[in-house]
C-alpha positions as MATLAB code, in Angstrom:
seq = 'MQELVYLNGWTGTFDEATISVNDRGFNFGDGIYEVVRVYESRLFAMDDHLDRLERSAKAIDLDLPWQKQELTAITEELLAESGISEAMVYIQVSRGTAHRNHIYNEEIKPNILVTVRSVPERSPAMYQNGVKLITQPEFRWQMCHVKSISLLGNVLAKNRAHRAGAAEAVFVHPDGTVTECSASNIFIYSNGQLLTHPADNKILAGITRKHVLAAAESLNLPFAEKPFKINELMKAEEVFFTGTIVELVPVVEVDGQSVAGGKPGPVTAKLHQEFTSLRK';
ca = [
      -6.653   16.254  -16.308;
      -5.014   12.925  -17.448;
      -4.962    9.322  -16.054;
      -1.505    8.388  -15.890;
       1.062    5.371  -15.071;
       4.327    4.795  -13.155;
       6.066    1.998  -13.955;
       9.745    1.373  -12.183;
      10.482    5.013  -12.577;
       8.918    5.729  -15.904;
       5.717    7.998  -16.294;
       3.315    7.942  -19.000;
      -0.085    7.206  -20.170;
      -2.078    3.949  -20.206;
      -1.590    3.341  -23.970;
       1.985    3.985  -23.749;
       2.883    1.701  -20.730;
       4.509   -1.880  -21.308;
       5.358   -4.574  -19.253;
       7.568   -7.767  -20.005;
       5.839  -10.981  -20.740;
       8.166  -12.706  -18.239;
       6.925  -10.492  -15.352;
       6.144  -12.898  -12.403;
       2.854  -10.989  -11.837;
       1.626  -11.470  -15.455;
       2.647  -15.383  -15.258;
       1.927  -16.356  -12.197;
      -0.023  -13.706  -10.398;
       2.889  -13.497   -8.016;
       2.309  -10.328   -6.462;
       0.298   -7.793   -4.130;
      -1.443   -4.426   -4.391;
      -3.659   -1.824   -3.012;
      -6.387    0.505   -3.856;
      -6.215    3.856   -2.462;
      -9.239    6.543   -2.598;
      -8.433    9.868   -3.032;
     -10.867   12.787   -1.831;
     -10.223   16.566   -3.001;
      -6.989   15.612   -4.005;
      -5.904   13.808   -0.473;
      -4.901   10.392   -0.089;
      -7.403    8.800    2.348;
      -5.754    6.223    4.849;
      -2.436    6.042    2.855;
      -0.863    4.792    5.867;
      -3.005    2.017    6.631;
      -2.720    0.775    2.959;
       0.823    0.964    3.005;
       1.188   -0.876    6.248;
      -1.157   -3.775    4.558;
       0.860   -3.939    1.490;
       3.810   -4.504    4.007;
       1.846   -7.317    5.566;
       0.939   -8.867    2.350;
       4.643   -8.646    1.100;
       5.924  -10.381    4.369;
       3.067  -13.128    3.688;
       4.428  -14.079    0.540;
       8.303  -13.590    1.223;
       8.722  -10.651   -0.815;
      11.075   -7.775    0.418;
       9.782   -4.269   -0.437;
      12.929   -2.352   -1.605;
      11.023    0.709   -0.966;
      10.332    2.640    2.331;
       6.792    3.851    3.102;
       7.772    7.353    2.365;
       9.147    6.681   -0.830;
       5.996    4.893   -2.040;
       4.095    7.801   -0.761;
       6.100   10.339   -2.628;
       5.791    8.507   -5.804;
       1.938    8.274   -5.631;
       1.618   11.953   -4.734;
       3.830   13.083   -7.211;
       1.927   10.974  -10.043;
      -1.298   12.275   -8.419;
      -0.237   15.919   -8.604;
       0.938   15.373  -12.211;
      -2.442   13.690  -13.261;
      -4.456   16.709  -12.103;
      -7.341   14.417  -10.896;
      -8.904   15.479   -7.728;
     -11.316   12.579   -7.274;
      -9.268    9.696   -8.095;
      -8.379    6.067   -7.053;
      -4.933    4.872   -6.767;
      -3.637    1.484   -7.813;
      -0.415    0.159   -6.293;
       1.112   -3.258   -7.394;
       4.037   -4.757   -6.505;
       5.017   -7.800   -8.632;
       7.899  -10.385   -7.478;
       9.942   -9.279  -10.702;
      10.807  -10.281  -14.096;
      12.536  -13.488  -15.009;
      12.224  -16.531  -17.244;
       8.834  -18.677  -16.144;
       9.786  -20.783  -13.432;
       7.940  -21.760  -10.326;
      11.403  -21.433   -8.167;
      12.401  -17.687   -8.278;
      15.924  -16.080   -7.881;
      16.213  -14.604   -4.071;
      17.850  -11.816   -5.807;
      15.049  -10.759   -8.350;
      14.187   -7.224   -8.139;
      10.247   -6.104   -7.582;
       8.360   -4.266  -10.070;
       6.245   -1.548   -9.034;
       3.301   -0.149  -10.874;
       1.207    2.972   -9.869;
      -1.865    4.261  -11.768;
      -4.003    7.212  -11.101;
      -7.535    7.104  -12.578;
     -10.830    9.051  -11.963;
     -13.410    7.582   -9.543;
     -16.041    5.736  -11.718;
     -19.582    7.144  -11.164;
     -21.761    5.686   -8.779;
     -25.503    5.589   -9.028;
     -27.091    7.317   -6.238;
     -30.172    4.733   -6.448;
     -27.613    2.196   -5.043;
     -27.638    3.967   -1.720;
     -31.099    5.309   -1.533;
     -32.658    1.904   -2.581;
     -30.114   -0.513   -1.770;
     -28.664   -3.543   -3.584;
     -28.889   -7.096   -4.210;
     -26.436  -10.322   -3.475;
     -26.144  -13.697   -4.371;
     -24.577  -16.214   -2.117;
     -21.248  -18.026   -3.354;
     -19.946  -21.293   -1.891;
     -16.255  -20.519   -0.608;
     -13.904  -21.932   -3.128;
     -10.814  -19.670   -2.710;
      -7.377  -20.346   -1.190;
      -6.770  -20.169    2.494;
      -4.726  -16.783    2.437;
      -7.693  -14.413    1.751;
      -6.022  -11.779    4.211;
      -3.237  -11.278    1.543;
      -4.181   -8.762   -0.876;
      -2.911  -10.650   -3.808;
      -3.154   -9.885   -7.626;
      -4.275  -13.587   -7.889;
      -8.008  -12.967   -8.079;
      -9.571  -15.538  -10.145;
     -11.786  -16.740   -7.338;
     -13.209  -13.372   -6.590;
     -13.490  -12.404  -10.260;
     -15.522  -15.615  -11.067;
     -17.932  -14.808   -7.910;
     -18.278  -10.980   -9.083;
     -19.138  -11.813  -12.419;
     -21.944  -14.685  -11.762;
     -23.171  -11.683   -9.299;
     -23.177   -9.429  -12.397;
     -25.222  -12.121  -14.591;
     -27.932  -12.572  -11.823;
     -28.590   -8.845  -11.688;
     -26.743   -8.535   -8.297;
     -24.210   -5.867   -7.111;
     -22.167   -8.451   -5.048;
     -21.284  -12.104   -4.146;
     -21.128  -13.055   -0.697;
     -18.753  -16.144    0.394;
     -20.167  -18.828    2.437;
     -18.652  -21.778    4.017;
     -19.954  -25.352    4.251;
     -20.892  -24.863    7.945;
     -22.963  -21.609    6.628;
     -20.247  -19.105    8.053;
     -20.488  -15.759    6.174;
     -17.005  -14.155    5.536;
     -16.890  -11.334    3.053;
     -17.814  -10.493   -0.521;
     -15.960  -10.913   -3.853;
     -14.420   -7.255   -3.496;
     -15.937   -6.048   -0.013;
     -16.355   -6.496    3.845;
     -20.016   -7.474    4.855;
     -21.709   -6.052    7.984;
     -25.011   -7.084    9.478;
     -26.900   -5.321   12.408;
     -29.141   -7.190   14.637;
     -30.302   -6.902   18.184;
     -28.591   -3.460   18.825;
     -25.041   -4.758   17.622;
     -22.945   -4.484   14.423;
     -21.317   -8.037   13.483;
     -18.519   -8.258   10.861;
     -16.367  -11.468   10.514;
     -12.806  -11.429   12.236;
      -9.618  -10.158   10.585;
      -8.282  -13.593   10.094;
      -7.047  -15.611    7.101;
     -10.698  -16.114    5.707;
     -11.085  -12.460    4.705;
      -9.086   -9.523    3.468;
      -9.271   -6.832    6.501;
     -10.648   -3.918    4.402;
      -9.259   -0.277    5.094;
     -13.029    1.047    4.868;
     -14.019   -1.722    7.141;
     -11.455   -0.561    9.808;
     -12.821    3.106    9.710;
     -16.318    2.008    9.714;
     -15.759    0.432   12.688;
     -14.045    3.556   14.128;
     -17.340    5.350   13.114;
     -19.264    2.662   14.949;
     -16.944    3.504   18.020;
     -17.397    7.205   17.717;
     -21.153    6.642   17.659;
     -20.906    4.343   20.697;
     -22.770    1.647   18.533;
     -21.985   -1.898   20.083;
     -19.989   -4.040   17.545;
     -18.176   -7.216   17.593;
     -15.789   -8.812   15.358;
     -16.871  -12.359   15.168;
     -18.264  -15.143   12.642;
     -22.049  -15.096   11.949;
     -24.167  -17.680    9.541;
     -25.947  -17.008    6.634;
     -29.186  -17.463    8.645;
     -28.415  -14.549   10.756;
     -27.861  -12.374    7.675;
     -31.114  -13.339    6.272;
     -32.726  -12.576    9.637;
     -30.654   -9.241   10.025;
     -32.327   -5.934   10.497;
     -29.720   -4.505    8.643;
     -26.950   -5.705    5.837;
     -24.494   -3.712    4.199;
     -21.034   -4.049    2.510;
     -18.182   -1.712    2.420;
     -15.356   -0.962    0.024;
     -12.665    1.745   -0.943;
     -14.671    3.047   -4.015;
     -18.334    2.460   -2.951;
     -17.891    3.323    0.866;
     -21.312    1.764    2.760;
     -23.605    0.012    0.441;
     -27.038   -1.121    2.054;
     -28.262   -4.444    0.982;
     -32.078   -5.224    0.480;
     -32.151   -8.579   -0.991;
     -29.877  -11.973   -1.004;
     -30.729  -14.789   -3.634;
     -33.936  -12.959   -4.319;
     -35.014  -13.062   -0.732;
     -35.843   -9.677    0.608;
     -33.707   -9.052    3.737;
     -33.455   -5.868    5.959;
     -37.223   -5.414    5.508;
     -36.394   -4.628    1.834;
     -34.894   -1.222    2.269;
     -31.980    0.420    3.754;
     -31.717    1.011    7.347;
     -31.121    4.106    9.774;
     -27.951    2.746   11.370;
     -26.299    2.012    7.909;
     -27.249    5.701    6.864;
     -25.693    6.994   10.125;
     -22.396    4.845    9.915;
     -22.068    6.299    6.602;
     -22.583    9.763    7.402;
     -20.127    9.444   10.377;
     -17.523    7.635    7.942;
     -17.707   10.659    5.730;
     -17.278   12.930    8.600;
     -14.159   11.098   10.007;
     -12.505   10.928    6.735;
     -12.456   14.747    6.173;
];
């Protein structure tokens, strides 16, 4: 098994891979990306990820020269060559390479990067005992629905959480509305209903989020995509966040205050079990 890189038709190792200092992704964060989970050598929800990649490209006026079938073939070939069965695939498209200038040539050719790496180990305690969150005042741009490689705001929030001994930071608007975490979507369960923020420009609508909602529907669990406030989160019966690599993670503490009774709840566990069943 070997972690591999595909870059504009070239394949090799991470140590061998190079890209121009004039790449607009490097200079401006001018690009988009996806992270796809691989279970038992099978790409999970690849069509969903590529659909979102196309939406992100359209939102930033980036014409993708590859069809979805081509991107899938590139990814599958790299995955097979790597020999890694439990993997995470990173797909990045930058606008292209040119001398640094805010204005780009409409004929610029995009750069494509695909990497295959082993999935990092996840501690069972994270799911058995739950994790801590901190709140973070929202300070990012107004196009969070675009999966942009410009992630400085998210990076700052995630590292503030790490320094505080927390697993995630959850963004809160001035009016108290909770949107999402730095690298995941957040859910609460209250009064017999599952809630998560609507898929608008304030959040990145996660692929795992989509499939968790499908799991809720499969379980006949009432749910709604509507805004909720931080005081509702603090009083919720259960809280969890979702992501491609971590799947569903129960939350038991926010800003040092116990939530959800201080322990993972049965609804989160059932949803995680159903999510696992549906993805097989």
